[in-house]
C-alpha positions in Angstrom: 323.6 300.4 191.2 323.7 297.3 193.5 325.5 294.0 192.9 323.3 290.9 192.4 324.9 287.8 193.8 325.0 284.7 191.6 322.9 282.7 194.1 319.8 284.8 193.4 319.7 286.4 196.9 318.6 289.9 197.5 321.1 292.6 196.3 323.4 294.1 198.9 322.3 297.7 199.6 324.8 300.5 199.4 324.7 303.8 201.3 322.1 305.3 198.9 319.6 302.4 199.2 319.8 301.7 203.0 316.5 301.9 204.9 316.0 304.5 207.6 316.8 303.4 211.1 319.8 301.3 210.1 322.9 302.3 211.9 321.0 303.6 215.0 323.1 303.1 218.1 321.8 300.8 220.8 322.2 302.4 224.2 321.9 301.3 227.8 318.9 303.6 228.1 317.2 301.8 225.2 317.8 298.4 226.8 316.5 299.7 230.1 313.4 301.0 228.4 312.8 297.5 226.8 313.4 295.9 230.2 310.9 298.2 231.9 308.2 297.5 229.3 308.9 293.8 229.6 308.6 294.0 233.4 305.3 295.9 233.1 303.8 293.3 230.8 305.0 290.5 233.1 303.5 292.4 236.1 300.2 292.6 234.3 300.2 288.9 233.5 301.1 288.1 237.1 298.3 290.4 238.4 295.8 288.6 236.0 297.0 285.2 237.3 296.5 286.3 240.9 293.0 287.7 240.2 291.9 284.5 238.5 293.2 282.3 241.4 291.5 283.9 244.4 290.4 280.6 245.9 291.6 280.3 249.5 294.2 277.7 250.5 295.2 276.6 254.0 299.0 276.7 254.5 300.8 275.4 257.6 304.5 275.8 258.2 305.7 274.5 261.6 303.3 276.2 264.0 302.2 279.0 261.7 299.0 278.7 259.8 297.6 281.0 257.0 294.7 281.1 254.6 295.8 282.8 251.4 294.7 282.9 247.8 296.4 280.3 245.6 297.7 283.0 243.2 299.4 284.8 246.1 300.9 281.6 247.4 302.4 280.8 244.0 303.8 284.4 243.7 305.3 284.1 247.2 306.9 280.7 246.2 308.4 282.2 243.1 309.8 285.2 245.1 311.3 282.9 247.7 312.9 280.8 245.0 314.4 283.9 243.3 315.8 285.1 246.6 317.4 281.7 247.4 318.9 281.6 243.9 320.2 285.2 244.3 321.8 284.3 247.6 323.5 281.2 246.3 324.7 283.1 243.2 325.9 286.0 245.2 327.9 283.7 247.5 329.5 282.1 244.5 330.4 285.4 243.0 332.1 286.3 246.3 334.1 283.1 246.2 335.2 283.7 242.7 336.3 287.3 243.5 338.3 286.1 246.5 340.0 283.4 244.4 340.8 286.0 241.7 342.4 288.4 244.2 344.5 285.6 245.6 345.8 284.6 242.1 346.4 288.3 241.2 348.8 288.8 244.2 
């Protein structure tokens, strides 16, 4: 028998009334699987974006010139932004590690 709170909320389940699947351990492999599925869905969305934006755009950087689809240009800009962010973040992590080693001595 389950206890019914005075507030009128749902009763608290005991071991006999728990639903299947509760208490299942969450593992790194499970999180990795979810991440892979999310990455695949995101990849499909990016591919659709590129295929819908195939109009050519003229790009000039210093003396270099290209004609690329707009979707590819946006993708390249996002990749470059992610790389710059990773470089800055990596440098900051190195600074913090050096500072932690100095204070540990």
